[in-house]
DSSP file (Angstrom, degrees, kcal/mol; ACC not computed):
  #  RESIDUE AA STRUCTURE BP1 BP2  ACC     N-H-->O    O-->H-N    N-H-->O    O-->H-N    TCO  KAPPA ALPHA  PHI   PSI    X-CA   Y-CA   Z-CA
    1    1 A M              0   0    0      0, 0.0    63,-3.1     0, 0.0     2,-0.3   0.000 360.0 360.0 360.0 138.3    0.0    0.0    0.0
    2    2 A S  B     +A   63   0A   0     61,-0.2     2,-0.3    59,-0.0    61,-0.2  -0.937 360.0 179.5-127.6 150.9    1.4    3.5   -0.8
    3    3 A D        -     0   0    0     59,-2.2    59,-0.5    -2,-0.3    57,-0.0  -0.918  31.2-135.7-139.2 170.3    0.4    7.0    0.1
    4    4 A T        +     0   0    0     -2,-0.3    57,-0.2    57,-0.2    59,-0.0  -0.142  63.5 125.9-116.2  34.9    1.6   10.5   -0.6
    5    5 A G  S    S-     0   0    0     57,-0.1    56,-0.1    55,-0.1     3,-0.1   0.304  81.7 -63.1 -76.9-153.6    1.3   11.7    3.0
    6    6 A I  S    S-     0   0    0      1,-0.2    53,-3.2    54,-0.1    54,-0.2   0.649  73.2-137.8 -75.0 -15.8    3.8   13.3    5.3
    7    7 A G        -     0   0    0     51,-0.3     2,-0.5    52,-0.2    51,-0.2  -0.047  15.6 -88.2  80.1 171.7    6.1   10.3    5.3
    8    8 A I        -     0   0    0     53,-0.4    50,-0.2    -3,-0.1    48,-0.1  -0.986  36.2-120.4-126.1 125.2    7.9    8.7    8.2
    9    9 A A    >>  -     0   0    0     -2,-0.5     3,-2.0    48,-0.1     4,-1.0  -0.294  26.4-115.8 -62.3 146.3   11.4    9.9    9.3
   10   10 A P  H >> S+     0   0    0      0, 0.0     3,-0.5     0, 0.0     4,-0.5   0.841 114.6  58.7 -53.3 -36.9   14.1    7.2    9.2
   11   11 A E  H 34 S+     0   0    0      1,-0.2    -2,-0.1     2,-0.1     3,-0.0   0.660 110.3  43.4 -70.5 -14.0   14.6    7.4   12.9
   12   12 A H  H X> S+     0   0    0     -3,-2.0     3,-1.6     1,-0.1     4,-0.9   0.567  89.7  85.1-103.2 -12.5   10.9    6.5   13.5
   13   13 A Q  H << S+     0   0    0     -4,-1.0     3,-0.3    -3,-0.5     4,-0.2   0.799  86.6  55.5 -64.0 -28.5   10.6    3.7   10.9
   14   14 A G  T 3< S+     0   0    0     -4,-0.5    -1,-0.3     1,-0.2     3,-0.1   0.618 111.9  43.3 -77.1 -12.3   11.9    1.1   13.3
   15   15 A T  T X4 S+     0   0    0     -3,-1.6     3,-2.0     1,-0.1    -1,-0.2   0.518  82.6  92.4-111.2  -6.9    9.2    1.9   16.0
   16   16 A I  T 3< S+     0   0    0     -4,-0.9    22,-0.2     1,-0.3    23,-0.2   0.693  83.6  57.5 -67.7 -16.4    6.0    2.3   14.0
   17   17 A F  T 3  S+     0   0    0     -4,-0.2    -1,-0.3    -3,-0.1     2,-0.2   0.398  85.0 106.3 -92.0   3.5    5.0   -1.4   14.4
   18   18 A E  S X  S-     0   0    0     -3,-2.0     3,-1.6     1,-0.1    21,-0.2  -0.537  84.9 -89.4 -81.0 148.8    5.2   -1.0   18.3
   19   19 A E  T 3  S+     0   0    0      1,-0.3    17,-0.2    -2,-0.2    -1,-0.1  -0.293 106.6   1.8 -59.2 137.7    1.9   -1.0   20.2
   20   20 A F  T 3  S+     0   0    0     15,-1.3     2,-0.5     1,-0.2    -1,-0.3   0.614  93.2 147.7  62.6  17.4    0.3    2.5   20.8
   21   21 A R    <   +     0   0    0     -3,-1.6     2,-0.4    14,-0.9    -1,-0.2  -0.711  18.9 171.4 -88.4 128.0    3.1    4.1   18.8
   22   22 A Q        -     0   0    0     -2,-0.5     2,-0.3    -3,-0.1    11,-0.0  -0.999  14.1-159.4-131.1 133.9    2.3    7.2   16.8
   23   23 A V        +     0   0    0     -2,-0.4     2,-0.2    -7,-0.1   -11,-0.0  -0.770  34.1  99.3-115.3 159.7    5.0    9.3   15.1
   24   24 A G        -     0   0    0     -2,-0.3    -2,-0.1     1,-0.1   -16,-0.0  -0.555  55.2-126.5 140.9 155.6    5.1   12.8   13.9
   25   25 A T  S    S+     0   0    0     -2,-0.2     2,-1.2     1,-0.1     3,-0.1   0.577  80.0  94.4-106.3 -11.7    6.4   16.1   15.1
   26   26 A D    >   +     0   0    0      1,-0.2     3,-0.9     2,-0.1    -1,-0.1  -0.682  42.7 172.6 -87.6  96.4    3.3   18.3   14.8
   27   27 A T  T 3   +     0   0    0     -2,-1.2    -1,-0.2     1,-0.2     4,-0.1   0.549  68.9  73.5 -80.9  -6.3    1.8   18.2   18.2
   28   28 A S  T 3  S+     0   0    0     -3,-0.1     2,-0.4     2,-0.1    -1,-0.2   0.687  83.6  80.7 -79.4 -16.9   -0.8   20.8   17.3
   29   29 A K  S <  S-     0   0    0     -3,-0.9     2,-0.4     1,-0.0     0, 0.0  -0.727  86.1-120.1 -92.2 137.6   -2.7   18.4   15.2
   30   30 A K        -     0   0    0     -2,-0.4     2,-0.4     1,-0.0    -2,-0.1  -0.612  28.0-141.5 -73.7 127.2   -5.1   15.9   16.8
   31   31 A R        -     0   0    0     -2,-0.4     2,-0.3    -4,-0.1    -1,-0.0  -0.736  11.5-149.4 -91.1 137.4   -4.0   12.4   16.0
   32   32 A E        +     0   0    0     -2,-0.4     3,-0.1     2,-0.0     2,-0.1  -0.681  53.7  37.0-101.4 160.1   -6.7    9.8   15.3
   33   33 A G  S    S-     0   0    0     -2,-0.3    -2,-0.1     1,-0.1   -11,-0.0  -0.182  80.5 -97.2  91.0 174.2   -6.4    6.1   16.0
   34   34 A T        -     0   0    0     -2,-0.1    -1,-0.1   -13,-0.0   -12,-0.1   0.517  51.0-109.4-109.3 -10.2   -4.9    4.2   18.9
   35   35 A G  S    S+     0   0    0     -3,-0.1   -15,-1.3   -15,-0.1   -14,-0.9   0.748  93.4 103.4  83.2  24.3   -1.6    3.2   17.4
   36   36 A L     >  +     0   0    0    -17,-0.2     4,-2.9   -16,-0.2     5,-0.3   0.596  50.1  85.4-111.0 -16.1   -2.6   -0.4   17.1
   37   37 A G  H  > S+     0   0    0      1,-0.2     4,-2.2     2,-0.2     5,-0.1   0.913  96.0  39.1 -57.3 -50.9   -3.3   -0.8   13.4
   38   38 A L  H  > S+     0   0    0      2,-0.2     4,-2.5   -22,-0.2    -1,-0.2   0.842 115.0  54.9 -71.0 -32.2    0.3   -1.5   12.2
   39   39 A T  H  > S+     0   0    0    -21,-0.2     4,-2.3     2,-0.2    -2,-0.2   0.945 111.7  43.2 -63.3 -47.7    1.0   -3.6   15.3
   40   40 A L  H  X S+     0   0    0     -4,-2.9     4,-2.6     2,-0.2    -2,-0.2   0.892 113.2  52.5 -66.1 -39.6   -2.0   -5.9   14.5
   41   41 A T  H  X S+     0   0    0     -4,-2.2     4,-2.6    -5,-0.3     5,-0.2   0.938 110.4  47.8 -60.3 -47.3   -1.1   -6.0   10.8
   42   42 A K  H  X S+     0   0    0     -4,-2.5     4,-2.6     1,-0.2    -2,-0.2   0.918 113.0  48.0 -61.1 -44.5    2.4   -7.1   11.6
   43   43 A K  H  X S+     0   0    0     -4,-2.3     4,-2.3     2,-0.2    -1,-0.2   0.907 112.1  49.6 -64.5 -40.8    1.3   -9.8   14.0
   44   44 A F  H  X S+     0   0    0     -4,-2.6     4,-0.9     2,-0.2    -2,-0.2   0.931 112.8  46.5 -63.5 -46.0   -1.3  -11.1   11.5
   45   45 A V  H ><>S+     0   0    0     -4,-2.6     5,-2.4     1,-0.2     3,-0.7   0.922 113.8  48.4 -62.4 -44.8    1.2  -11.2    8.7
   46   46 A E  H ><5S+     0   0    0     -4,-2.6     3,-1.9     1,-0.2    -1,-0.2   0.847 103.5  60.5 -67.2 -33.5    3.8  -12.9   10.9
   47   47 A L  H 3<5S+     0   0    0     -4,-2.3    -1,-0.2     1,-0.3    -2,-0.2   0.781 105.4  50.5 -62.2 -25.1    1.3  -15.5   12.2
   48   48 A H  T <<5S-     0   0    0     -4,-0.9    -1,-0.3    -3,-0.7    -2,-0.2   0.226 127.1-102.0 -96.5  12.7    0.9  -16.5    8.5
   49   49 A G  T < 5S+     0   0    0     -3,-1.9    -3,-0.2     1,-0.2    -2,-0.1   0.636  85.3 113.5  81.8  14.5    4.7  -16.9    8.1
   50   50 A G      < -     0   0    0     -5,-2.4     2,-0.3    -6,-0.2    -1,-0.2  -0.296  53.0-135.1-106.0-169.6    5.2  -13.6    6.3
   51   51 A N  E     -B   67   0A   0     16,-1.4    16,-2.4    -2,-0.1     2,-0.3  -0.969   5.9-150.9-145.5 160.9    6.8  -10.3    6.9
   52   52 A I  E     +B   66   0A   0     -2,-0.3     2,-0.3    14,-0.2    14,-0.2  -0.974  15.0 177.9-133.6 145.8    6.0   -6.6    6.4
   53   53 A R  E     -B   65   0A   0     12,-2.4    12,-2.2    -2,-0.3     2,-0.4  -0.948  16.3-139.1-143.9 164.8    8.3   -3.6    5.8
   54   54 A V  E     -B   64   0A   0     -2,-0.3     2,-0.4    10,-0.2    10,-0.2  -0.972   7.5-169.6-127.6 141.5    8.0    0.1    5.2
   55   55 A E  E     +B   63   0A   0      8,-2.4     8,-2.9    -2,-0.4     2,-0.3  -1.000  27.6 159.0-123.5 128.8    9.9    2.4    2.8
   56   56 A S  E     -B   62   0A   0     -2,-0.4     2,-0.4     6,-0.2     6,-0.2  -0.997  28.3-165.0-152.7 151.7    9.2    6.1    3.5
   57   57 A A  E >>  -B   61   0A   0      4,-2.0     3,-2.4    -2,-0.3     4,-1.3  -0.993  38.3-105.7-138.3 132.7   10.6    9.5    2.9
   58   58 A V  T 34 S+     0   0    0     -2,-0.4   -51,-0.3     1,-0.3   -52,-0.1  -0.327 107.0  12.2 -58.7 130.8    9.5   12.6    4.8
   59   59 A G  T 34 S+     0   0    0    -53,-3.2    -1,-0.3     1,-0.1   -52,-0.2   0.378 122.0  68.4  83.5  -4.0    7.3   14.8    2.6
   60   60 A K  T <4 S-     0   0    0     -3,-2.4    -2,-0.2     1,-0.3     2,-0.2   0.565  96.7-118.4-121.8 -15.3    7.0   12.1    0.0
   61   61 A G  E  <  - B   0  57A   0     -4,-1.3    -4,-2.0   -57,-0.2   -53,-0.4  -0.561  25.9 -81.6 107.5-172.7    4.8    9.4    1.6
   62   62 A S  E     - B   0  56A   0    -59,-0.5   -59,-2.2    -6,-0.2     2,-0.4  -0.951  18.1-154.5-138.2 151.9    5.2    5.7    2.5
   63   63 A T  E     -AB   2  55A   0     -8,-2.9    -8,-2.4    -2,-0.3     2,-0.5  -0.992   9.9-163.6-128.7 124.5    5.0    2.3    1.0
   64   64 A F  E     - B   0  54A   0    -63,-3.1     2,-0.4    -2,-0.4   -10,-0.2  -0.922  10.7-175.8-107.2 130.6    4.1   -0.8    3.1
   65   65 A T  E     - B   0  53A   0    -12,-2.2   -12,-2.4    -2,-0.5     2,-0.4  -0.986   3.0-176.0-128.2 134.0    4.9   -4.1    1.5
   66   66 A F  E     - B   0  52A   0     -2,-0.4     2,-0.4   -14,-0.2   -14,-0.2  -0.956   7.6-158.7-128.3 153.2    4.1   -7.6    2.9
   67   67 A T  E     - B   0  51A   0    -16,-2.4   -16,-1.4    -2,-0.4    -2,-0.0  -0.961   3.9-168.3-126.7 146.6    4.9  -11.0    1.7
   68   68 A L        -     0   0    0     -2,-0.4   -19,-0.1   -18,-0.2   -18,-0.1  -0.988  28.6-110.5-131.3 142.6    3.2  -14.3    2.6
   69   69 A P        -     0   0    0      0, 0.0     2,-0.5     0, 0.0   -19,-0.1  -0.435  25.3-157.3 -71.3 147.0    4.4  -17.8    1.8
   70   70 A L        -     0   0    0     -2,-0.1     2,-0.2     4,-0.0    -2,-0.0  -0.954  12.3-173.3-126.6 110.3    2.5  -19.8   -0.7
   71   71 A N     >  -     0   0    0     -2,-0.5     4,-2.0     1,-0.1     3,-0.5  -0.612  38.2-106.0-102.9 166.8    2.9  -23.5   -0.5
   72   72 A Q  H  > S+     0   0    0      1,-0.2     4,-2.8     2,-0.2     5,-0.2   0.839 117.7  58.4 -60.6 -35.9    1.5  -26.1   -2.9
   73   73 A E  H  > S+     0   0    0      1,-0.2     4,-2.2     2,-0.2    -1,-0.2   0.909 108.5  45.7 -60.9 -42.4   -1.2  -27.2   -0.6
   74   74 A N  H  > S+     0   0    0     -3,-0.5     4,-1.6     2,-0.2     6,-0.3   0.889 112.7  51.1 -66.6 -39.4   -2.6  -23.7   -0.5
   75   75 A V  H  X>S+     0   0    0     -4,-2.0     5,-1.8     2,-0.2     4,-0.8   0.941 112.9  44.4 -63.6 -48.3   -2.3  -23.4   -4.3
   76   76 A D  H ><5S+     0   0    0     -4,-2.8     3,-0.6     1,-0.2    -2,-0.2   0.912 114.7  48.6 -64.0 -43.5   -4.2  -26.6   -4.9
   77   77 A G  H 3<5S+     0   0    0     -4,-2.2    -1,-0.2    -5,-0.2    -2,-0.2   0.758 115.2  43.5 -70.9 -24.8   -6.9  -25.9   -2.3
   78   78 A A  H 3<5S-     0   0    0     -4,-1.6    -1,-0.2    -3,-0.2    -2,-0.2   0.461 106.3-119.3-100.2  -2.8   -7.6  -22.4   -3.6
   79   79 A G  T <<5 +     0   0    0     -4,-0.8     2,-0.4    -3,-0.6    -3,-0.2   0.803  58.0 158.1  69.2  27.9   -7.6  -23.1   -7.3
   80   80 A I      < -     0   0    0     -5,-1.8    -1,-0.2    -6,-0.3    -2,-0.1  -0.678  36.1-150.5 -87.8 136.9   -4.7  -20.7   -7.8
   81   81 A N    >   -     0   0    0     -2,-0.4     3,-1.8     1,-0.1    -5,-0.0  -0.897   6.6-166.9-105.0 103.1   -2.5  -21.1  -10.8
   82   82 A P  T 3  S+     0   0    0      0, 0.0    -1,-0.1     0, 0.0    -2,-0.0   0.614  81.9  68.3 -69.3  -9.8    1.0  -19.8   -9.7
   83   83 A D  T 3         0   0    0      1,-0.2    -3,-0.0    -3,-0.0    -2,-0.0   0.533 360.0 360.0 -84.7  -4.9    2.1  -19.7  -13.3
   84   84 A H    <         0   0    0     -3,-1.8    -1,-0.2     0, 0.0    -4,-0.0   0.383 360.0 360.0-120.6 360.0   -0.2  -16.8  -14.2
């Protein structure tokens, strides 16, 4: 998933998956959310044997990428053709 938002500074990228963590320097803006969304996403992805990462630049936005393993049993059961 990508956005063109404010981006995440390199020094905060390692902490954004922590519970209740919200980053940003503008304390005058009301932040929404609880700081659990990325934590839950990371745990869900890892429970399925995958991983998630972020690439971000301040002022340019962020891209979150996750990968999940795909084994032959899952492919056969879901009718997925991995060659297409």
